[in-house]
MARPA-21255 format. One line per 2 residues: number of its first residue (from 1); their letters; for each residue y, z, x of C-alpha. Coordinates in pm, whole numbers. Layout:
! residues N
NUM = A = Y:Z:X ~ ...
***
This chain:
! residues 523
1 = MN = -6762:-11431:3491 ~ -6647:-11796:3497
3 = NQ = -6418:-11784:3816 ~ -6166:-12024:3933
5 = TD = -6268:-12239:4218 ~ -6060:-12441:4483
7 = SS = -6002:-12822:4472 ~ -6335:-12890:4626
9 = GK = -6519:-12690:4348 ~ -6616:-12409:4592
11 = KS = -6545:-12051:4520 ~ -6320:-11873:4757
13 = TL = -6458:-11596:4989 ~ -6278:-11336:4775
15 = QR = -6425:-11467:4452 ~ -6772:-11458:4604
17 = FL = -6724:-11113:4716 ~ -6596:-10983:4376
19 = DF = -6892:-11174:4199 ~ -7131:-10981:4430
21 = IE = -6966:-10655:4347 ~ -6983:-10716:3982
23 = VA = -7336:-10828:3980 ~ -7452:-10529:4201
25 = GN = -7239:-10282:4017 ~ -7374:-10409:3670
27 = KL = -7721:-10357:3798 ~ -7660:-9974:3834
29 = PD = -7790:-9764:3559 ~ -7583:-9687:3242
31 = PA = -7289:-9464:3345 ~ -7430:-9161:3168
33 = AL = -7753:-9216:3337 ~ -7584:-9263:3678
35 = FF = -7408:-8931:3652 ~ -7736:-8761:3575
37 = IL = -7888:-8935:3888 ~ -7586:-8817:4110
39 = LL = -7646:-8470:3982 ~ -7997:-8481:4114
41 = IV = -7885:-8629:4442 ~ -7635:-8338:4491
43 = WF = -7897:-8082:4407 ~ -8117:-8255:4681
45 = FS = -7861:-8266:4948 ~ -7724:-7919:4883
47 = WI = -8080:-7793:4932 ~ -8111:-7992:5263
49 = LS = -7773:-7878:5392 ~ -7773:-7529:5280
51 = PI = -7952:-7368:5583 ~ -7717:-7545:5837
53 = NF = -7438:-7340:5993 ~ -7120:-7560:6008
55 = AE = -6830:-7495:6253 ~ -6567:-7593:5984
57 = ID = -6367:-7302:5841 ~ -6325:-7299:5469
59 = PR = -5934:-7279:5412 ~ -5992:-7089:5082
61 = TG = -6185:-6795:5234 ~ -6112:-6813:5612
63 = EA = -6492:-6799:5689 ~ -6736:-7055:5812
65 = LR = -6806:-7326:5534 ~ -7154:-7308:5390
67 = VQ = -7318:-7563:5164 ~ -7452:-7388:4855
69 = SQ = -7796:-7490:4741 ~ -7786:-7575:4369
71 = IT = -8156:-7541:4311 ~ -8208:-7162:4379
73 = GM = -8324:-6952:4095 ~ -7995:-6797:4070
75 = QL = -7792:-7114:4065 ~ -8032:-7295:3824
77 = AA = -7988:-7001:3586 ~ -7621:-7013:3606
79 = FL = -7624:-7401:3568 ~ -7820:-7365:3237
81 = AG = -7623:-7052:3125 ~ -7290:-7222:3176
83 = MV = -7380:-7571:3065 ~ -7203:-7561:2728
85 = NT = -6898:-7416:2884 ~ -6889:-7666:3173
87 = FV = -6890:-7949:2903 ~ -6633:-7809:2669
89 = TF = -6403:-7694:2947 ~ -6424:-8045:3123
91 = AP = -6048:-8122:3156 ~ -6031:-8483:3040
93 = LG = -6236:-8415:2724 ~ -5982:-8224:2530
95 = IV = -5696:-8432:2656 ~ -5877:-8759:2544
97 = LV = -6000:-8648:2204 ~ -5678:-8476:2088
99 = AI = -5461:-8770:2195 ~ -5707:-9022:2043
101 = LG = -5674:-8848:1704 ~ -5291:-8913:1696
103 = VG = -5306:-9256:1865 ~ -5597:-9370:1653
105 = LA = -5416:-9274:1329 ~ -5103:-9471:1428
107 = EN = -5330:-9768:1517 ~ -5543:-9761:1200
109 = SG = -5242:-9725:977 ~ -5112:-10042:1123
111 = YI = -4798:-9893:1292 ~ -4895:-9987:1656
113 = NV = -4981:-10335:1541 ~ -4647:-10400:1385
115 = AL = -4466:-10226:1681 ~ -4639:-10459:1926
117 = KK = -4562:-10763:1727 ~ -4195:-10659:1736
119 = LL = -4203:-10582:2107 ~ -4366:-10919:2180
121 = GI = -4100:-11092:1982 ~ -3827:-10972:2229
123 = TP = -4020:-10953:2551 ~ -4082:-11291:2747
125 = KA = -4451:-11351:2781 ~ -4399:-11396:3164
127 = LL = -4266:-11026:3186 ~ -4553:-10853:2998
129 = TP = -4729:-10773:3313 ~ -4458:-10610:3501
131 = ML = -4341:-10431:3186 ~ -4689:-10283:3138
133 = IL = -4732:-10171:3491 ~ -4382:-10013:3495
135 = VA = -4457:-9823:3172 ~ -4798:-9712:3323
137 = IV = -4627:-9573:3627 ~ -4357:-9384:3431
139 = SH = -4644:-9240:3218 ~ -4735:-9002:3522
141 = TA = -4447:-8784:3399 ~ -4674:-8688:3104
143 = AD = -4965:-8581:3334 ~ -5289:-8776:3236
145 = AG = -5145:-8909:2911 ~ -5135:-9260:3064
147 = YV = -5512:-9283:3058 ~ -5558:-9240:2699
149 = LV = -5225:-9400:2581 ~ -5116:-9681:2806
151 = IP = -5448:-9822:2921 ~ -5575:-9908:2571
153 = LG = -5223:-10032:2472 ~ -5239:-10268:2772
155 = AV = -5540:-10435:2625 ~ -5371:-10455:2272
157 = IF = -5050:-10608:2417 ~ -5217:-10875:2620
159 = YA = -5463:-10962:2335 ~ -5182:-10992:2084
161 = AG = -4978:-11217:2324 ~ -5297:-11446:2355
163 = RH = -5397:-11326:2706 ~ -5715:-11161:2800
165 = PL = -5737:-10799:2696 ~ -5937:-10684:3013
167 = AG = -5647:-10812:3216 ~ -5418:-10574:3029
169 = IA = -5653:-10286:3087 ~ -5668:-10374:3466
171 = AA = -5287:-10391:3491 ~ -5233:-10076:3310
173 = FA = -5515:-9883:3507 ~ -5358:-10012:3827
175 = GV = -5022:-9860:3732 ~ -5155:-9523:3588
177 = SG = -5412:-9453:3848 ~ -5339:-9678:4159
179 = GF = -4974:-9612:4133 ~ -5013:-9248:4075
181 = SA = -4760:-9165:4347 ~ -4510:-9443:4265
183 = NF = -4280:-9273:4019 ~ -3901:-9255:4018
185 = VP = -3909:-8978:3751 ~ -3980:-8624:3899
187 = SG = -4305:-8468:3744 ~ -4510:-8158:3785
189 = ID = -4710:-8307:4073 ~ -4411:-8322:4298
191 = PL = -4363:-7927:4321 ~ -4741:-7863:4309
193 = LM = -4805:-8079:4618 ~ -4504:-7944:4803
195 = GF = -4624:-7594:4743 ~ -4944:-7673:4934
197 = TQ = -4746:-7851:5200 ~ -4496:-7569:5254
199 = SA = -4788:-7313:5290 ~ -4958:-7531:5542
201 = AQ = -4641:-7589:5724 ~ -4576:-7220:5762
203 = IF = -4893:-7185:5962 ~ -4707:-7370:6235
205 = DP = -4349:-7251:6149 ~ -4337:-6943:5928
207 = NI = -3973:-7009:5842 ~ -3981:-7362:5735
209 = QL = -3874:-7442:5371 ~ -3928:-7778:5187
211 = NP = -3772:-7928:4877 ~ -3997:-7977:4572
213 = LN = -3859:-8339:4566 ~ -3918:-8412:4928
215 = NI = -4083:-8746:4856 ~ -3883:-8856:4550
217 = FF = -3691:-9137:4719 ~ -4008:-9279:4872
219 = TG = -4219:-9256:4555 ~ -3919:-9409:4345
221 = LS = -3894:-9719:4572 ~ -4272:-9744:4586
223 = SF = -4269:-9802:4208 ~ -4089:-10146:4268
225 = LI = -4363:-10225:4527 ~ -4652:-10131:4293
227 = VG = -4495:-10328:3993 ~ -4442:-10644:4217
229 = VG = -4777:-10630:4384 ~ -4966:-10543:4073
231 = WY = -4790:-10832:3882 ~ -4906:-11078:4138
233 = IT = -5267:-10944:4143 ~ -5298:-10938:3764
235 = DK = -5162:-11288:3705 ~ -5290:-11470:4015
237 = IV = -5630:-11300:4092 ~ -5758:-11090:3810
239 = EP = -5673:-11282:3498 ~ -5791:-11621:3636
241 = RL = -6140:-11459:3691 ~ -6157:-11353:3331
243 = QG = -6131:-11725:3212 ~ -6430:-11804:3020
245 = VE = -6525:-11429:2960 ~ -6567:-11419:2585
247 = VD = -6406:-11140:2375 ~ -6699:-11053:2158
249 = AD = -6572:-10756:1969 ~ -6553:-10729:1592
251 = ED = -6261:-10937:1482 ~ -6165:-10676:1223
253 = DL = -6104:-10423:1494 ~ -5871:-10635:1701
255 = PK = -5492:-10678:1667 ~ -5374:-10983:1473
257 = LE = -5065:-11198:1512 ~ -4973:-11246:1149
259 = SV = -4599:-11224:1075 ~ -4447:-10893:972
261 = SP = -4375:-10858:603 ~ -4056:-10708:475
263 = KE = -4254:-10426:332 ~ -4423:-10362:676
265 = SR = -4082:-10390:852 ~ -3921:-10129:619
267 = AF = -4214:-9898:676 ~ -4204:-9953:1046
269 = WA = -3839:-9859:1090 ~ -3884:-9549:862
271 = AT = -4173:-9437:1073 ~ -3997:-9504:1398
273 = FA = -3691:-9310:1267 ~ -3934:-9030:1189
275 = ML = -4062:-9028:1543 ~ -3719:-9038:1698
277 = AA = -3605:-8748:1477 ~ -3896:-8544:1602
279 = IA = -3810:-8628:1958 ~ -3444:-8539:1906
281 = VL = -3564:-8206:1771 ~ -3773:-8147:2087
283 = VF = -3474:-8248:2316 ~ -3244:-8001:2154
285 = WA = -3512:-7738:2176 ~ -3558:-7804:2557
287 = IP = -3184:-7828:2653 ~ -3076:-7454:2659
289 = GD = -3139:-7293:2991 ~ -3335:-7010:2823
291 = SA = -3546:-7256:2613 ~ -3919:-7135:2537
293 = LR = -4007:-7471:2676 ~ -3911:-7381:3025
295 = GP = -4107:-7200:3294 ~ -4043:-7059:3644
297 = DM = -3952:-7306:3900 ~ -4214:-7317:4182
299 = AN = -3942:-7349:4451 ~ -3701:-7113:4286
301 = PD = -3876:-6860:4069 ~ -3540:-6716:3946
303 = QM = -3464:-7054:3786 ~ -3636:-7203:3470
305 = SL = -3758:-7558:3481 ~ -3892:-7803:3238
307 = VS = -4115:-7982:3485 ~ -4297:-7694:3650
309 = FS = -4667:-7676:3568 ~ -4615:-7340:3406
311 = AP = -4360:-7459:3177 ~ -4487:-7477:2818
313 = LM = -4326:-7835:2780 ~ -4583:-7960:3041
315 = QM = -4868:-7768:2885 ~ -4799:-7924:2541
317 = IV = -4780:-8293:2650 ~ -5104:-8390:2481
319 = PL = -5028:-8210:2152 ~ -4682:-8381:2157
321 = IF = -4859:-8719:2188 ~ -5070:-8636:1883
323 = IF = -4764:-8543:1687 ~ -4538:-8832:1803
325 = FA = -4824:-9093:1706 ~ -4955:-8903:1408
327 = LP = -4614:-8860:1235 ~ -4505:-9234:1243
329 = GI = -4864:-9330:1159 ~ -4869:-9129:838
331 = VY = -4516:-9239:733 ~ -4597:-9601:803
333 = GY = -4932:-9575:622 ~ -4797:-9433:302
335 = MS = -4487:-9663:285 ~ -4695:-9980:369
337 = GT = -4973:-9895:136 ~ -5243:-9854:399
339 = FT = -5266:-9483:287 ~ -5268:-9385:-69
341 = KS = -5415:-9035:-43 ~ -5488:-8769:209
343 = KD = -5851:-8878:254 ~ -5733:-9203:393
345 = VI = -5550:-9026:663 ~ -5867:-8813:759
347 = DS = -6078:-9135:741 ~ -5853:-9308:984
349 = MS = -5870:-9009:1226 ~ -6256:-8998:1187
351 = KA = -6282:-9370:1263 ~ -6082:-9316:1586
353 = MG = -6297:-9033:1686 ~ -6606:-9238:1613
355 = TM = -6513:-9476:1881 ~ -6536:-9181:2133
357 = AY = -6907:-9101:2078 ~ -7023:-9306:2378
359 = YM = -6751:-9140:2597 ~ -6855:-8791:2494
361 = VM = -7211:-8864:2617 ~ -7087:-8993:2947
363 = AF = -6833:-8702:2971 ~ -7135:-8451:2918
365 = FC = -7317:-8564:3235 ~ -6993:-8637:3429
367 = AL = -6890:-8276:3378 ~ -7216:-8139:3498
369 = FI = -7221:-8365:3811 ~ -6860:-8272:3910
371 = DA = -6919:-7907:3860 ~ -7237:-7912:4075
373 = FA = -7056:-8123:4336 ~ -6769:-7873:4354
375 = QS = -7007:-7569:4358 ~ -7209:-7719:4642
377 = NI = -6912:-7754:4880 ~ -7038:-8094:4992
379 = GI = -6711:-8270:4912 ~ -6515:-8004:5105
381 = LI = -6738:-8037:5400 ~ -6679:-8416:5426
383 = AL = -6300:-8368:5390 ~ -6289:-8113:5659
385 = KG = -6512:-8307:5911 ~ -6300:-8616:5862
387 = AN = -5972:-8418:5915 ~ -6108:-8257:6223
389 = FL = -6229:-8586:6355 ~ -5878:-8726:6327
391 = QE = -5746:-8423:6505 ~ -5982:-8457:6802
393 = LQ = -5886:-8830:6849 ~ -5513:-8725:6930
395 = LP = -5392:-9069:6843 ~ -5026:-9172:6832
397 = GA = -4826:-9070:6515 ~ -4825:-9397:6352
399 = IT = -5196:-9464:6397 ~ -5260:-9103:6280
401 = IV = -5059:-9160:5969 ~ -5281:-9471:5893
403 = GI = -5576:-9267:5969 ~ -5476:-8999:5720
405 = IL = -5419:-9271:5445 ~ -5768:-9409:5510
407 = LT = -5935:-9074:5519 ~ -5761:-8953:5200
409 = AF = -5872:-9278:5021 ~ -6227:-9217:5133
411 = VN = -6237:-8856:5040 ~ -6081:-8939:4701
413 = LL = -6400:-9125:4623 ~ -6586:-8781:4637
415 = VG = -6312:-8533:4534 ~ -6090:-8650:4251
417 = SA = -5832:-8384:4206 ~ -5507:-8459:4396
419 = SA = -5412:-8096:4434 ~ -5760:-7979:4518
421 = KW = -5798:-8215:4805 ~ -5446:-8142:4940
423 = AL = -5505:-7756:4914 ~ -5812:-7807:5138
425 = IA = -5686:-8059:5396 ~ -5315:-7984:5423
427 = PI = -5376:-7671:5638 ~ -5535:-7921:5885
429 = FV = -5310:-8226:5854 ~ -4970:-8071:5824
431 = PM = -4969:-7825:6139 ~ -5155:-8088:6344
433 = LM = -4888:-8361:6271 ~ -4604:-8111:6322
435 = GL = -4733:-8056:6671 ~ -4703:-8433:6715
437 = GI = -4340:-8425:6602 ~ -4422:-8556:6250
439 = SP = -4254:-8369:5956 ~ -4453:-8209:5667
441 = DL = -4256:-8452:5435 ~ -4403:-8762:5591
443 = TQ = -4750:-8619:5609 ~ -4742:-8542:5252
445 = AA = -4612:-8897:5165 ~ -4907:-9044:5372
447 = YR = -5151:-8835:5168 ~ -4996:-8937:4844
449 = VG = -5056:-9317:4929 ~ -5416:-9260:5014
451 = DS = -5487:-9045:4721 ~ -5341:-9300:4488
453 = VS = -5499:-9631:4590 ~ -5855:-9542:4570
455 = NI = -5839:-9378:4215 ~ -5906:-9709:4059
457 = IT = -6245:-9785:4225 ~ -6433:-9463:4203
459 = PL = -6670:-9404:3922 ~ -6625:-9034:3986
461 = LP = -6265:-9036:3847 ~ -6306:-8829:3530
463 = YF = -6138:-9105:3336 ~ -6333:-9403:3466
465 = PL = -6598:-9374:3203 ~ -6329:-9386:2943
467 = VV = -6170:-9706:3085 ~ -6525:-9865:3077
469 = VF = -6531:-9774:2696 ~ -6189:-9935:2644
471 = CQ = -6319:-10250:2819 ~ -6631:-10252:2593
473 = KY = -6420:-10256:2284 ~ -6341:-10612:2376
475 = VK = -6627:-10731:2594 ~ -6937:-10543:2509
477 = ST = -7125:-10621:2818 ~ -6868:-10463:3047
479 = GI = -7033:-10225:3307 ~ -6934:-10033:3607
481 = GT = -6960:-10332:3827 ~ -6728:-10537:3597
483 = LV = -6461:-10276:3614 ~ -6485:-10208:3979
485 = SM = -6473:-10583:4067 ~ -6159:-10621:3854
487 = ML = -5990:-10327:4038 ~ -6095:-10403:4394
489 = PY = -5810:-10656:4460 ~ -5560:-10392:4349
491 = FF = -5730:-10128:4584 ~ -5726:-10341:4890
493 = IF = -5387:-10506:4843 ~ -5221:-10167:4737
495 = LV = -5377:-9997:5034 ~ -5251:-10256:5291
497 = TW = -4909:-10315:5136 ~ -4827:-9949:5061
499 = TI = -4937:-9840:5412 ~ -4719:-10110:5565
501 = FL = -4443:-10015:5335 ~ -4459:-9653:5449
503 = LA = -4463:-9742:5815 ~ -4158:-9969:5761
505 = YW = -3988:-9700:5555 ~ -4052:-9462:5848
507 = AI = -3924:-9719:6103 ~ -3600:-9791:5894
509 = GI = -3533:-9423:5842 ~ -3466:-9438:5474
511 = PL = -3465:-9076:5344 ~ -3797:-8958:5203
513 = GL = -3645:-8731:4949 ~ -3415:-8439:4898
515 = QA = -3371:-8231:5229 ~ -3652:-8423:5376
517 = SF = -3699:-8559:5735 ~ -3953:-8784:5928
519 = VY = -3955:-8570:6246 ~ -4031:-8211:6319
521 = PA = -3822:-8011:6408 ~ -3572:-8162:6162
523 = P = -3246:-8278:6325
***
């Protein structure tokens, strides 16, 4: 990259560090090959560690934790027998492919292109970055939809506005993934994490009850922090580093800035009306208390909720994305003349799916690695040893909170699932801090900070290879090192500022959420 220098012509320490990360990272093997190598490494260490008796207790079984060798005859047979199922059940795969069918249809019809032109016409260029990050944060409400929807749109918006598309990807990725726990809109992750927190807290106090939205005020205010800090990082650090990085993609595949014709405008508004009508139908379907879209509330099983993970509405987010993009795409395509027959619609979807070929290859090896890593128990062992280490230090509460954030951020590099990590370490963290007078609500908030910030730098995040593919659409030479070097400033600055924000929030005493407290026992 052609990086900015200071007035003396010398690069800053930060720029030299990011250059080093980029060069070193890009010397790594191709991401697909890297996941295969990591699979072999997991096999090797699982074999080395399997004979060792560890003192840690597996919270899932209540028995001593054992590392499971992945190269025994039985495990290898199970690995080969389940290989196809491991790949086809890889969670991000279906989400990405189904969503891309709808989004690709809307994009190839020209609907998204016209929508962005109209959006750019009313949005000041200076506010594009905070607007994008805010949309990325709110996308958490739709589970993982932001990865396949907001991140590629970030590139399109920036490119259409004359800015570097990789900066748009970086800003959107920072909001979707780095700001995962900075949302003012309740979502399914709130009651899910609270359920694990309450179970862990009841180890110490069997009668304790927590509210599913026990962090909602903190996460809501955190969204303003992430938008502001992310805005600064994108415009002052990341985008200047991208100056001189040539966009070498096929011009025909990139958004254009031609004016919108009257025919295109009429087609756009008709397509938008069709989409809004479909959304209205969904809203009226969801409003009744006995709607088929509702599921049992985790905190109050007698009540039906739209945001519980068991609710059909939450389970159909990706199909809804497909419908809400395919419908206006088809309407726009036929009214604008882009589509004249049904084959044009299918060809548009096929073109969108064709861009996912490389991602599917990476997803194959990524799925095999993540499955083997989970089966080996190595990630669980690291998480439990780190938690026990913190417990043995017996540090003051504030320092322990910082330690939990740092430990969670590190463990997140190895175990990606937010709920899986919390299910494993909550039984250690929560009772331990209750003994120090710190409430389960505050412990959960600290965990959510650490869990969010390191999402954007770990190649083991299931969607990380997809973001690399999005970057390669504009800059073909993009590698893991390029993406990590772009995201490192977000990681470090998010980590520091968000940790300080939580400690200040604690010191001031602003409520964390509904029926939440900072101290245990609650006043």
